[in-house]
MDAnalysis code that builds the backbone (N, CA, C; Angstrom):
import MDAnalysis as mda
import numpy as np

u = mda.Universe.empty(210, n_residues=70, atom_resindex=np.repeat(np.arange(70), 3), trajectory=True)
u.add_TopologyAttr("name", ["N", "CA", "C"] * 70)
u.add_TopologyAttr("resid", np.arange(1, 71))
u.add_TopologyAttr("resname", ["MET", "PRO", "GLU", "GLY", "PRO", "ALA", "PHE", "SER", "GLU", "GLN", "THR", "ARG", "SER", "ALA", "ALA", "LEU", "ALA", "LEU", "ILE", "ALA", "GLN", "TYR", "GLY", "GLU", "ASP", "ALA", "GLU", "VAL", "ILE", "ALA", "THR", "LEU", "ARG", "ALA", "ALA", "GLU", "PHE", "ALA", "ALA", "LEU", "GLY", "ASP", "ARG", "LYS", "GLY", "LEU", "ALA", "ASP", "TRP", "ASP", "ASP", "ILE", "ILE", "ALA", "CYS", "VAL", "ALA", "ALA", "MET", "GLN", "ALA", "GLY", "GLY", "THR", "GLY", "GLY", "ALA", "THR", "LEU", "ASN"])
u.atoms.positions = np.array([
    [17.043, 17.982, -9.368],
    [15.714, 17.581, -8.930],
    [15.809, 16.163, -8.380],
    [15.306, 15.913, -7.165],
    [15.357, 14.557, -6.628],
    [14.431, 13.637, -7.399],
    [14.875, 12.412, -7.545],
    [14.070, 11.430, -8.268],
    [12.949, 10.942, -7.364],
    [11.757, 10.808, -7.917],
    [10.612, 10.332, -7.164],
    [10.657, 8.831, -7.006],
    [9.567, 8.276, -6.528],
    [9.523, 6.825, -6.337],
    [9.678, 6.096, -7.667],
    [10.309, 4.948, -7.610],
    [10.484, 4.138, -8.819],
    [9.245, 3.265, -9.004],
    [8.590, 3.405, -10.121],
    [7.408, 2.619, -10.434],
    [7.796, 1.515, -11.402],
    [7.003, 0.460, -11.415],
    [7.261, -0.638, -12.342],
    [7.052, -0.158, -13.775],
    [7.635, -0.891, -14.705],
    [7.473, -0.541, -16.121],
    [6.000, -0.598, -16.522],
    [5.272, -1.569, -15.994],
    [3.850, -1.707, -16.305],
    [3.067, -0.491, -15.791],
    [3.403, -0.041, -14.588],
    [2.737, 1.131, -14.017],
    [3.039, 2.376, -14.839],
    [4.310, 2.571, -15.196],
    [4.693, 3.730, -16.011],
    [4.004, 3.691, -17.371],
    [3.919, 2.507, -17.965],
    [3.273, 2.365, -19.266],
    [1.798, 2.744, -19.185],
    [1.120, 2.274, -18.148],
    [-0.294, 2.606, -17.967],
    [-0.472, 4.106, -17.740],
    [0.403, 4.687, -16.935],
    [0.323, 6.123, -16.662],
    [0.538, 6.929, -17.939],
    [1.531, 6.548, -18.723],
    [1.797, 7.255, -19.979],
    [0.622, 7.133, -20.946],
    [0.008, 5.954, -20.999],
    [-1.150, 5.758, -21.879],
    [-2.313, 6.649, -21.447],
    [-2.546, 6.736, -20.145],
    [-3.618, 7.598, -19.639],
    [-3.341, 9.063, -19.959],
    [-2.102, 9.490, -19.751],
    [-1.743, 10.877, -20.035],
    [-1.879, 11.168, -21.527],
    [-1.460, 10.228, -22.363],
    [-1.572, 10.416, -23.813],
    [-3.029, 10.544, -24.243],
    [-3.892, 9.757, -23.627],
    [-5.298, 9.763, -24.030],
    [-6.104, 10.883, -23.375],
    [-5.851, 11.151, -22.088],
    [-6.708, 12.062, -21.332],
    [-6.043, 13.372, -20.918],
    [-4.741, 13.501, -21.159],
    [-4.056, 14.745, -20.809],
    [-4.156, 15.049, -19.326],
    [-4.510, 16.288, -19.021],
    [-4.551, 16.715, -17.619],
    [-5.636, 16.002, -16.809],
    [-6.567, 15.337, -17.463],
    [-7.615, 14.591, -16.763],
    [-7.211, 13.155, -16.433],
    [-5.991, 12.763, -16.764],
    [-5.549, 11.377, -16.572],
    [-5.662, 10.919, -15.125],
    [-5.294, 11.786, -14.191],
    [-5.360, 11.398, -12.780],
    [-6.807, 11.169, -12.334],
    [-7.722, 11.987, -12.823],
    [-9.141, 11.823, -12.486],
    [-9.668, 10.503, -13.047],
    [-9.319, 10.199, -14.280],
    [-9.755, 8.950, -14.908],
    [-9.209, 7.756, -14.131],
    [-7.937, 7.819, -13.746],
    [-7.334, 6.729, -12.973],
    [-8.021, 6.576, -11.620],
    [-8.393, 7.686, -11.008],
    [-9.089, 7.637, -9.722],
    [-10.457, 6.977, -9.873],
    [-11.154, 7.283, -10.950],
    [-12.452, 6.646, -11.200],
    [-12.293, 5.142, -11.398],
    [-11.250, 4.765, -12.115],
    [-10.986, 3.334, -12.338],
    [-10.655, 2.649, -11.014],
    [-9.866, 3.303, -10.177],
    [-9.531, 2.743, -8.864],
    [-10.795, 2.554, -8.029],
    [-11.712, 3.500, -8.123],
    [-12.966, 3.399, -7.369],
    [-13.777, 2.186, -7.805],
    [-13.720, 1.851, -9.092],
    [-14.422, 0.659, -9.581],
    [-13.861, -0.601, -8.927],
    [-12.537, -0.686, -8.827],
    [-11.918, -1.846, -8.191],
    [-12.235, -1.880, -6.701],
    [-12.265, -0.716, -6.064],
    [-12.605, -0.653, -4.642],
    [-14.031, -1.144, -4.415],
    [-14.946, -0.731, -5.285],
    [-16.343, -1.143, -5.155],
    [-16.508, -2.651, -5.317],
    [-15.631, -3.260, -6.111],
    [-15.672, -4.710, -6.318],
    [-14.951, -5.477, -5.211],
    [-14.258, -4.737, -4.335],
    [-13.498, -5.384, -3.271],
    [-12.196, -5.994, -3.753],
    [-11.713, -5.557, -4.904],
    [-10.479, -6.082, -5.491],
    [-9.293, -5.283, -4.952],
    [-8.703, -5.760, -3.871],
    [-7.614, -5.033, -3.210],
    [-6.372, -4.935, -4.083],
    [-6.050, -5.994, -4.807],
    [-4.868, -5.990, -5.677],
    [-5.064, -4.981, -6.809],
    [-6.222, -5.031, -7.440],
    [-6.515, -4.074, -8.505],
    [-6.489, -2.641, -7.996],
    [-7.042, -2.423, -6.813],
    [-7.036, -1.090, -6.215],
    [-5.607, -0.630, -5.949],
    [-4.778, -1.515, -5.407],
    [-3.378, -1.164, -5.134],
    [-2.643, -0.820, -6.428],
    [-2.909, -1.585, -7.480],
    [-2.285, -1.299, -8.778],
    [-2.693, 0.086, -9.279],
    [-3.975, 0.397, -9.182],
    [-4.448, 1.697, -9.652],
    [-3.963, 2.827, -8.761],
    [-3.812, 2.577, -7.468],
    [-3.226, 3.596, -6.592],
    [-1.807, 3.936, -7.047],
    [-1.040, 2.914, -7.449],
    [0.314, 3.151, -7.969],
    [0.267, 3.949, -9.272],
    [-0.687, 3.613, -10.137],
    [-0.823, 4.335, -11.405],
    [-1.174, 5.798, -11.138],
    [-2.076, 6.036, -10.201],
    [-2.449, 7.410, -9.839],
    [-1.222, 8.185, -9.366],
    [-0.432, 7.571, -8.496],
    [0.778, 8.231, -7.983],
    [1.771, 8.504, -9.106],
    [1.888, 7.573, -10.031],
    [2.809, 7.739, -11.156],
    [2.338, 8.860, -12.077],
    [1.058, 8.899, -12.378],
    [0.503, 9.978, -13.205],
    [0.768, 11.320, -12.533],
    [0.499, 11.400, -11.232],
    [0.712, 12.651, -10.499],
    [2.175, 13.075, -10.560],
    [3.084, 12.118, -10.394],
    [4.517, 12.428, -10.449],
    [4.912, 12.916, -11.835],
    [4.409, 12.254, -12.862],
    [4.731, 12.660, -14.232],
    [4.178, 14.046, -14.539],
    [2.968, 14.306, -14.105],
    [2.351, 15.595, -14.398],
    [2.965, 16.723, -13.575],
    [3.599, 16.369, -12.459],
    [4.269, 17.375, -11.630],
    [5.668, 17.682, -12.149],
    [6.044, 17.030, -13.230],
    [7.343, 17.297, -13.817],
    [8.358, 16.210, -13.574],
    [7.975, 15.198, -12.800],
    [8.851, 14.054, -12.607],
    [8.683, 13.097, -13.764],
    [9.400, 12.002, -13.722],
    [9.285, 11.016, -14.794],
    [8.744, 9.700, -14.284],
    [8.346, 9.634, -13.025],
    [7.854, 8.377, -12.483],
    [8.949, 7.343, -12.379],
    [10.177, 7.803, -12.196],
    [11.294, 6.879, -12.063],
    [11.852, 6.403, -13.387],
    [11.427, 7.015, -14.482],
    [11.906, 6.591, -15.803],
    [12.457, 7.788, -16.556],
    [13.318, 7.516, -17.476],
    [13.834, 8.549, -18.356],
    [12.927, 8.635, -19.575],
    [12.409, 9.812, -19.823],
    [11.558, 10.011, -20.991],
    [12.416, 10.512, -22.131],
    [12.222, 9.954, -23.310],
    [13.007, 10.363, -24.486],
    [12.339, 11.501, -25.194],
])
């Protein structure tokens, strides 16, 4: 299986926390959070949440988000 994009440790940690708390709804929750940052005009926050969304999607699709899961 080809490795997906490499995400930062902080991004992977946030994605794992969302998945642990929200399960299959983690991507939806992250998208809602990203929308809050977009509404505030916080481009950096939005970019961070976009990365988290991509990482959650990769993890839920069977990838590891660029990390080895134990």
